[in-house]
C-alpha atoms as one frame of an Amber mdcrd trajectory, in Angstrom:
protein
  96.328  87.553 131.650  99.667  87.692 129.980 101.628  87.770 133.239 105.045
  88.827 131.872 103.416  91.747 129.961 101.563  92.840 133.055 105.025  92.703
 135.178 106.796  94.665 132.376 103.948  97.356 132.287 104.245  97.764 136.023
 108.036  98.130 135.714 107.581 100.806 132.912 105.018 102.599 135.089 107.416
 102.623 138.099 110.360 103.761 135.873 108.347 106.645 134.579 106.847 107.566
 137.960 110.224 107.887 139.746 111.942 109.590 136.794 110.994 113.162 137.867
 111.885 112.664 141.537 114.839 114.815 142.631 117.356 113.946 145.384 119.639
 116.433 147.072 123.169 116.145 148.515 125.015 113.943 149.619 123.301 112.242
 146.668 124.910 113.432 143.495 123.947 110.770 140.975 120.889 108.594 140.543
 120.897 105.524 138.259 117.769 103.846 137.089 118.454 100.589 135.325 114.752
 100.194 134.334 115.634 103.056 131.919 119.089 102.406 130.479 119.010  98.673
 131.114 115.498  97.783 130.325 116.401  95.251 127.598 117.980  92.691 129.834
 115.347  93.240 132.500 112.551  92.542 129.967 114.381  89.467 128.699 114.590
  88.285 132.378 110.806  88.868 132.869 109.722  87.353 129.621 111.923  84.225
 130.276 111.309  83.728 133.948 108.372  85.872 134.905 105.652  84.600 132.600
 104.013  82.280 135.066 102.348  82.519 138.484 104.818  82.257 141.511 104.373
  81.037 145.016 107.051  83.303 146.397 108.735  86.588 145.476 112.247  87.246
 146.952 112.573  90.983 147.317 115.858  92.922 147.411 116.383  96.515 148.448
 117.681  98.343 145.348 120.220  97.929 142.562 123.809  97.237 143.587 126.651
  99.056 141.717 128.057  95.745 140.217 124.801  94.004 140.008 121.437  95.319
 138.615 123.124  98.591 137.823 125.230  96.830 135.319 122.724  94.038 134.039
 119.267  95.306 134.653 118.587  92.084 136.536 117.932  92.042 140.294 121.018
  90.962 142.229 122.324  90.701 138.655 126.033  89.713 139.166 127.325  89.529
 135.625 128.669  85.920 135.661 125.366  84.644 137.137 123.055  86.525 134.672
 125.133  85.718 131.533 126.209  82.264 132.612 123.389  80.722 134.584 120.455
  82.733 133.469 121.723  82.919 129.990 120.655  86.522 129.513 122.610  89.172
 127.564 121.258  92.280 126.064 122.462  95.772 125.236 122.910  98.130 128.165
 123.013 101.958 127.837 124.363 104.491 130.144 122.879 106.531 132.897 123.015
 110.362 132.438 124.944 111.666 134.129 127.296 108.897 134.777 129.517 108.919
 137.836 133.203 108.862 136.866 133.926 106.320 139.626 130.908 104.157 138.980
 130.945 103.511 135.215 128.313 101.208 133.712 129.947  98.780 131.490 126.968
  96.440 131.225 127.862  92.761 130.650 131.533  93.789 130.066 131.739  94.834
 133.799 134.774  92.928 135.292 133.597  93.563 138.922 131.655  90.954 140.796
 128.564  91.774 142.905 129.188  89.674 145.999 125.549  89.764 147.155 124.424
  88.597 143.728 127.071  85.907 143.436 126.005  84.513 146.879 122.303  84.621
 146.141 122.291  83.312 142.592 124.979  80.772 143.450 123.089  79.377 146.370
 119.887  79.156 144.111 121.874  77.498 141.366 123.375  74.934 143.773 120.132
  74.003 145.264 117.842  74.084 142.110 120.306  73.164 139.447 118.517  74.902
 136.542 116.748  78.235 136.414 113.570  76.518 135.218 113.430  74.522 138.520
 113.697  77.707 140.522 111.527  80.020 138.622 108.717  77.392 138.453 107.654
  78.716 141.991 109.842  81.650 142.778 110.845  85.090 141.521 113.415  87.701
 142.531 112.769  91.395 142.319 113.872  94.643 143.823 111.653  97.052 145.893
 113.460 100.261 144.791 114.545 100.588 141.043 117.047 103.427 141.822 120.672
 103.422 142.916 122.007 106.437 144.736 125.663 107.615 144.584 127.521 110.226
 146.603 130.202 112.395 145.309 132.927 109.936 146.383 131.166 107.154 144.542
 129.872 105.613 147.769 126.462 103.826 147.446 123.757 105.509 149.483 120.852
 103.199 150.517 117.195 104.369 150.044 116.500 104.160 153.848 119.210 106.905
 154.373 117.177 109.379 152.215 115.440 112.305 154.111 111.749 111.763 154.558
 110.677 114.430 152.013 112.575 112.494 149.334 111.913 109.097 150.580 108.171
 109.285 151.012 107.081 109.827 147.349 109.739 107.214 146.242 108.382 104.636
 148.714 104.803 105.337 147.708 105.664 104.534 144.106 107.560 101.466 145.046
 104.754 100.357 147.285 102.126 100.517 144.406 104.529  98.621 142.201 105.081
  95.902 144.708 101.380  95.438 145.168 100.930  95.229 141.399 103.751  92.798
 141.010 102.366  90.537 143.668  98.842  90.634 142.053 100.325  89.992 138.483
 102.484  86.986 139.794  99.677  85.738 142.039 102.275  85.410 144.693 101.313
  84.028 148.172 104.493  85.285 150.034 106.981  88.025 149.783 110.315  87.297
 151.576 112.459  90.445 152.074 116.209  89.820 151.473 117.440  91.860 154.466
 115.533  93.963 157.025 114.805  96.888 154.821 113.026  94.971 152.125 111.144
  92.786 154.656 109.765  95.966 156.419 108.813  97.682 153.260 107.037  94.501
 151.987 105.209  94.116 155.315 104.046  97.776 155.162 103.096  97.778 151.308
 101.204  94.530 151.588  99.385  95.159 154.917  95.768  94.379 154.464  96.391
  91.963 151.516  96.370  88.210 151.431 100.127  87.997 150.715 102.267  86.976
 153.697 105.653  88.372 154.276 108.908  87.261 155.865 112.628  87.892 156.017
 115.865  86.274 155.170 119.496  87.377 155.909 120.987  89.667 153.279 123.953
  88.264 151.547 125.913  91.538 151.706 129.643  91.223 152.629 128.969  94.068
 155.176 127.241  91.475 157.302 129.513  89.348 159.578 126.866  86.683 159.772
 126.549  86.488 155.973 130.344  86.182 155.623 130.284  82.999 157.850 128.137
  80.976 155.337 125.284  83.091 154.008 123.687  79.982 152.097 123.446  77.824
 155.119 122.091  80.682 157.404 119.538  81.661 154.723 118.479  78.049 154.239
 117.933  77.691 158.057 115.761  80.856 158.070 113.717  79.530 155.229 113.198
  76.329 156.855 111.967  77.987 160.010 109.153  79.648 157.914 108.452  76.471
 155.896 109.969  77.418 152.621 113.005  75.056 152.540 113.150  71.486 153.436
């Protein structure tokens, strides 16, 4: 099996499955980087997702200055272009929120969560090849939701009638991703991703777990996220 091709087919299927879904207020804009930023995501998968993995680290959904800009999960521009060495054309979501422009790799804003996550990985593993030999990073939900003010609205805040069909598609994609990568474990980055992984993978051989989310909204993450995350990973046998 061509693993990267299967991962990309799964992503395209998810992209197309969520495209017709509609979301009401307070959501006014929905961004799908798997549509307008598929080129860098495809480069990420072809370069780093072509082999079987032991563990998938699973985020919630694209951040406004991360995957929204680069198409790569937790894709803070400096980390993606500098450490992962990925750069590819990025289009525009339609419609585009006037306060949340997509500038692709020209974005000057930094995604704190992505900077922390990829920074800690780079410090520990040195090269991307060392990390991706066993691990992969993905997002559960491909969509970013914005309110009229430009505020980010997370998927867990959606009403049930909008959330349920979205989560069903995301669950199917996660199961397909785990099979393609032959992953033994899925570690949710944050409580939401961990809960969704546990639900989606219930009854399968894949084990799930959780690590603290690196968001600056978390006081614990702001005190030294890398050390806290490493301690959590050690407790479940994933970090020496």
